[in-house]
C-alpha positions, 0 to 999 in steps of 0.5 A, a space after each residue: 507447513 502450508 497452514 503455518 505460512 498462511 497463519 504467519 501471513 495473516 498475522 503480518 497482514 493484520 499488523 500491516 493493515 492495522 498500521 495502514 488504517 491508523 495512518 489514515 484514521 489519524 487524519 479524521 476529525 476527531 481522530 480515531 485509532 484501531 487496536 484490533 481490526 478483527 474485533 473493532 470493525 464489526 460495527 462498521 463505523 471505523 470503516 466508514 470513517 476510513 472511507 471518508 478520509 480516503 474519499 473526502 466524502 461524508 458517509 451515513 452512519 447509523 446510531 446504536 450498536 446492536 446487530 441491525 445497526 452494525 449490519 446497516 453500517 457495513 451495508 453502507 460500506 459495501 454500497 459505497 465501494 460498489 458505487 465506486 466500481 470496486 469489485 467485491 466478491 463474497 464480502 457480506 456484512 454478516 461475515 464482518 459482524 461475525 468476525 471472519 478474519 479472512 473476509 476482514 483482511 480481504 475487505 481491507 486489501 480491496 480498499 487498499 488496492 483500490 486507493 493505491 490504483 487511484 493514487 497511481 492513476 492520479 500521479 501518472 495523470 499529473 506527471 503527464 500534464 506537467 510533461 505536456 505543459 513544460 515538455 519535461 521528462 520525469 526527474 528521479 524525485 518526480 510523481 512517477 519516479 524512475 518508471 518512465 524515461 520519456 513523455 511518450 512512455 507516460 502518455 502511452 501508458 496512461 492512454 491505454 490503461 483505463 484502470 491502472 494495473 497496480 501490481 504490474 506498474 509498481 513492480 516495473 517502477 521498483 525494477 527501474 528504481 533499484 536498477 539505478 543503484 544496482 546497475 541491474 533489474 534482475 533482483 526484483 522479480 516479485 513483492 515477496 522474496 526479492 525484498 527480504 535482504 532489505 537491499 531493494 528498499 535501500 536502493 529505492 531510497 537511494 534513487 530519491 536521496 543518494 546522499 542517504 545510502 552507501 550502496 557499496 556497503 549494503 550487500 555485506 550487511 545482514 538482512 535485519 540491519 538493512 531493513 531497519 535502516 531502510 524503514 528508519 530512513 524512509 520514515 525520517 527523510 521521506 515521511 513514509 510510515 513504518 507499516 512493516 517491521 524488519 522481522 516480518 520481512 526477513 522470513 522465508 516468504 515475505 507477505 506480498 500484500 504487506 510489502 505492496 501496502 508499504 510501497 504504495 
């Protein structure tokens, strides 16, 4: 059973990380896409393109598709991340060239987590700047929606965190956002089973756009209906890409990394 859960989580992470990667690769010029992250990242070029899109910097790419070229490109990936102070443990070019699925998923998660942290830190800083300039508190659709209610809370959080603790911040944000709709923050305890019913996703959408969700009815509906509606509404009205599928969340233990990737 334990092995089965791990296999299922790997399959879901593969699907989610592939969609996340393609969302950003589509912004490259010329745009590229990846169908199978376990076989198409081995030469390093698409990973380098992804980092170019995320960072806005131009990275060196070796010409040729022989193993030495592949290893060199993946070395550039690791060197770039190391320069950005990204902690890499047991991530080696050879493992990616050889198609080690655990290492490939691990590397992509490190990249996702790093740029999540950077984006959240930038948003907090921007919200802090606006608050100082105009002496306002965050609105429900602000850059840091619902997580903080006073200027001092924003300033205090940002001043004491050199590196944003992404999971902790996102969880606190989710509790605040869902509590506005549900009247209680007890339902959100993690980024796994708390999201299976789809209600949390809909409550967060409601915190941005109350007109889109009838909160009174969601508890009566089945999980797949709620999840489908949430992902459709987020995509149509909030420009959130469909990185998750309802069937992947309505499982005994939804994958935390996949849900965090979607929520970012």
